C-alpha positions in Angstrom: 30.6 9.3 32.0 28.7 6.5 31.1 25.2 6.7 29.5 22.6 4.6 30.8 20.1 3.4 28.5 16.7 5.1 29.4 14.2 2.1 27.9 15.7 0.1 29.9 15.9 2.5 33.2 12.1 2.8 32.5 11.5 -0.9 31.9 13.2 -1.8 35.3 10.6 0.6 36.9 7.6 -1.2 35.5 9.1 -4.5 36.1 9.2 -3.5 39.5 5.4 -2.7 39.4 4.8 -5.5 38.3 6.3 -7.6 41.2 4.9 -5.3 43.8 1.3 -5.6 42.3 2.1 -9.8 42.1 3.1 -9.0 46.0 0.2 -7.3 46.9 -1.9 -10.2 44.7 -0.2 -12.9 46.9 -0.9 -11.5 49.8 -4.5 -10.9 49.2 -5.8 -14.4 48.1 -3.0 -16.2 49.6 -2.2 -14.4 52.8 -5.7 -13.5 53.6 -4.8 -10.0 53.3 -7.9 -7.9 52.1 -6.9 -4.7 50.5 -8.6 -1.6 52.5 -9.7 1.7 50.3 -5.8 3.2 51.4 -4.4 0.2 50.1 -6.4 -0.1 46.9 -5.3 3.7 46.4 -1.7 2.3 46.7 -2.1 0.0 44.1 -3.7 2.8 41.7 -0.6 4.9 42.3 1.9 1.8 41.4 -0.4 0.8 38.1 0.1 4.7 37.1 3.7 4.8 38.1 3.9 1.0 36.0 2.1 2.3 33.0 4.0 5.4 32.5 7.4 3.7 32.7 6.0 0.8 30.1 4.9 3.7 27.8 8.6 5.6 28.5 9.8 1.8 27.7 8.1 1.9 24.4 8.3 5.8 23.5 12.2 6.0 24.1 11.5 9.4 24.3 14.6 12.1 23.6 14.9 15.0 26.7 11.2 16.5 26.2 9.7 13.1 26.6 11.7 11.6 29.6 11.3 15.0 31.4 7.4 14.1 30.9 7.7 10.7 32.0 9.4 12.2 34.9 7.3 14.5 36.4 4.2 11.8 35.5 6.9 9.5 37.9 6.8 11.8 40.5 3.1 13.2 40.6 1.8 9.2 40.9 4.6 8.2 43.4 4.1 11.5 45.6 0.1 10.4 45.2 0.8 7.2 46.2 4.1 8.1 49.0 0.6 10.7 50.1 -2.0 7.7 50.8 0.7 5.6 52.4 1.8 8.0 55.0 -1.6 8.6 55.7 -2.2 5.1 56.7 1.5 4.5 58.4 -0.2 7.2 60.6 -3.3 5.3 60.9 -1.1 2.1 61.8 0.9 4.2 64.5 -1.8 6.5 66.2 -3.2 4.8 68.9 -7.1 3.3 69.0 -8.9 6.4 70.5 -7.4 8.6 67.7 -7.7 6.3 64.6 -10.5 6.7 63.0 -13.0 4.3 60.8 -14.5 5.6 57.6 -17.5 3.2 57.4 -18.3 0.9 54.4 -15.7 -1.2 52.0 -14.2 1.0 49.0 -16.5 -1.3 46.7 -19.7 0.1 48.6 -18.9 3.6 48.9 -18.0 3.7 45.1 -21.5 2.4 43.6 -23.6 4.4 46.6 -21.3 7.9 46.9 -20.6 10.8 44.5 -16.8 11.7 43.7 -17.3 14.7 46.3 -18.2 12.7 49.3 -15.9 9.7 48.1 -12.6 11.0 48.4 -12.7 12.5 51.5 -14.1 8.8 52.8 -11.4 6.7 51.2 -8.9 9.2 53.1 -10.2 8.7 56.6 -9.3 5.1 56.4 -10.9 2.4 57.7 -10.2 0.4 61.1 -8.9 -2.0 58.0 -6.5 0.5 57.4 -5.6 0.8 61.0 -4.2 -2.6 61.1 -0.5 -3.4 60.8 -1.3 -7.2 59.6 1.6 -9.0 57.4 5.1 -7.3 58.0 8.7 -8.4 56.7 11.6 -7.1 58.4 9.4 -4.9 60.9 8.0 -3.2 58.2 4.1 -3.0 57.3 2.2 -3.1 53.9 2.4 0.5 53.5 6.0 1.2 54.9 6.9 -0.7 52.2 4.9 0.6 49.8 6.3 3.9 50.8 9.9 3.1 50.2 9.4 2.0 47.1 7.3 5.0 46.1 10.0 7.2 47.3 12.6 5.1 45.0 10.2 5.8 42.3 10.1 10.1 43.1 13.8 9.6 43.0 13.6 8.2 39.6 11.2 10.8 38.2 13.6 13.5 39.6 16.7 10.9 37.5 14.3 11.1 34.6 14.1 14.4 34.4 17.4 15.8 35.5 20.0 13.2 34.6 22.1 14.0 31.9 23.9 10.3 31.9 19.7 9.1 30.7 20.1 8.7 26.6 
């Protein structure tokens, strides 16, 4: 049975997150796709996954460490996936069902306490319901969900695979 270098495994995850953030910034700057609050939360999840993978790459952990990094990958990708699912639901809901949550994320962060901020962010805005840019028929949150599923699977591999060394 061939062993997989755990540092290389986590490095690939980190580089994928860097590439995803680069794509997001390209779409924002070059294609004028302003991120909505749900998009921002998904970016935060990708950053958290990337930082976890970078730490795991640098650490070169043994079994217990790989389990810890795997759990973190699962938690962050589960959070990001849940946010992506919410945005996908908003995009596919009839306009009469889609709810707007009001002002932009920066305004909400500056003017609302955390207890009021989180429910407002998760409601989504009219912008969150717009499909905007697509590639092969999938919108940005649909692509994000695919990546979150892959990172979730990577977390499971990190925890349960005996092939990582």
